[in-house]
N, C-alpha and C positions, 0 to 999 in steps of 0.2 A: 502494499500500500503506498502509496506517495501523500506526502498532506500538501501539496502546493494548493490545492481549493480546500483546505481545513478552514472548516468556521469556527465561531466559539461554542456551538451545541455540539458539534462531531455528528452533525446532518450529513456532510457529503458522503460520509461512510455509508448510510444506510440504501439498501437496495430491494426491491420486491422480491419477494421468494423466489418467483420463477427466474428472474433474473440471475439470481445468484445460483441457483441449482445449475443453469445452463453455461456458466462462467465457471465453475466448478470442471464440468464436462469439457469444455473447449480447453482449459487447464489440460486435463488429463490427454488430450490430444496433441498437445506440442510436442516437438523432441525434447528429450532428457538434455538438462542445461538451460532451456529457454521456461521464462514465467509471462504470464500476464502481468502487469504492473497498472493497478487502477490508482484512478487520478478523482473521479469522480464520479457519486450516483447522485442520493438525491439532493432537487434543488426544488427550494419552496416554490410553490408559483407565482407568491409576491417576488420573489428573488429573479424566477424566469422573467417575469413581466418586466423588470427593471432591467435585466439584460437586455433584452427584445430591443426595447423602448432606445435605451443606450446607444446600441448600434443604428438602429434605426434613423436617430436625430443625428448621427455622425452622417448618415448617408445622406441624408438631406441637407447638410450644411456642404456637403463636397459637391452635392447637385440639386441646387437651390431650383431647378427647373422642374425637377421631377411631382410629380402627384402624389398621395397619399399611398395611394397601391402601389405604385413602383417602388416607395421607399419600404412599403410592407413586403412587396414579393422580394426584392435584394434583400431586405435583413434575414427572411426567410432562408437565404443561402446557407447563413452563417449560423443564426439562433433560433431553435425552435419556437415556433411562435407558442404562448402559452398554452393556448387550447387545444396544441397536438401533444404538448408532454406530459410525463407520465411515469414513463417506466426505461429510462436510459442508464446509460453508464460509459463514462469516458475512459480510454484505457490505452495502453501502448503496450509494446513487448520489451522484454527485459534479460538480461545474461543472469548467469545465477546469483552476480553478485549484486543486483539491482539495477545496474547499467543498462540504461535506454540504449536500446537498437535504433539505427538510423530509420527512419520513416518518412525522411522527404523533407518535413518540416518541423519546427516545433509543434506539440501540442498547442490548440484553440490559435494558430496562426488565421487571420482572418483571409479572404480571397485576394482584398487588395493588398496587403502586406505581402504576401505569400506569389503573388500573380498568378492564382487560381491552382497552387500546386498542393494546396490543403484538400482538394478535391480527391477523392479516391482514386482514382482512376486518369490522374492528372499527366499528361504527357510532361516530358523534361526531368524528369526526376531521376535518380541515378539506379542501377540497375540492383543494387545492393537493397535501396527503398523500395524499388518496386519488389524486389523478392521477400523482403519483410511484410509490406502490405500484403502481399499475395497470402503469405503464410498465416499471418495475422486473421486477415478476412476468411481463412478457409477453415479456421478451426470454430471461429464464432459463427459462421454460416452452419456448419456440421452441427452445431449445439443449438442451432435454432433461432438466432438473433439477427437483425438485420442492421444495415448500415444505412446511414444519413450521408447520401453520396458526397455531399461537401464540406465532408467534417472525416476523413479517413479514421477519426478516434473516436467517434460517437457511435454508439449499437444501442439497439432496445429489442425488447421481447414484450410483447403485451399492450403496447399504445396503439394511438391512432395511426402511426406512420407502419407501425408493425403488419397492423390489420390490413391498411390498403397495399403494403407491397406482398401480403402472403393470401391475400384473398380470401381472410376471417372475416366472417359475418360482421363481428364486433369486437374493438377493443375488449382488451382484459382489465387492463388500469386505465385510468384518468390523471388529472392533477389532485393531487391530495397535501392537505397540510396534515404536518405529524400533528399525531393528537387527535385528529380530526376520523371521524369514521364512515366518511363518504368516500 
């Protein structure tokens, strides 16, 4: 576990049970000497809204001629809209000593900063980074998670994005405040 996204209540470390079960399975599928490096799980809906609006605001400032819809759509490339979030995890690969492997960009690099290299299938990344993304993707997909294709590190199970990509009739999970019963 990496603590770069740690919050005072340690909420970042919470995961939906279905996500955790699939991460354990994915870890078992990795070659010996490699491991998943968990960075962030739970993000309260209020924080998700704040992250989304902050990025949308940055885009509106850079593109003042954009409509609200254009800014929302562009922001959605990098930050899940608050109504879609609910069962995701941000992670990467590490060696046995916990050193991150090269996946082409830093985790949480936005499309502008990385010139699009944050996209899972981005061209122009090194062969090593491409191979590492391929390995990460193969074990997580085999375990039942789906990738948000504009963020190589963002995977989910059971949320609305997962339901759309898998053809499930409905999401299993939605946004939830810790301690709420909905």
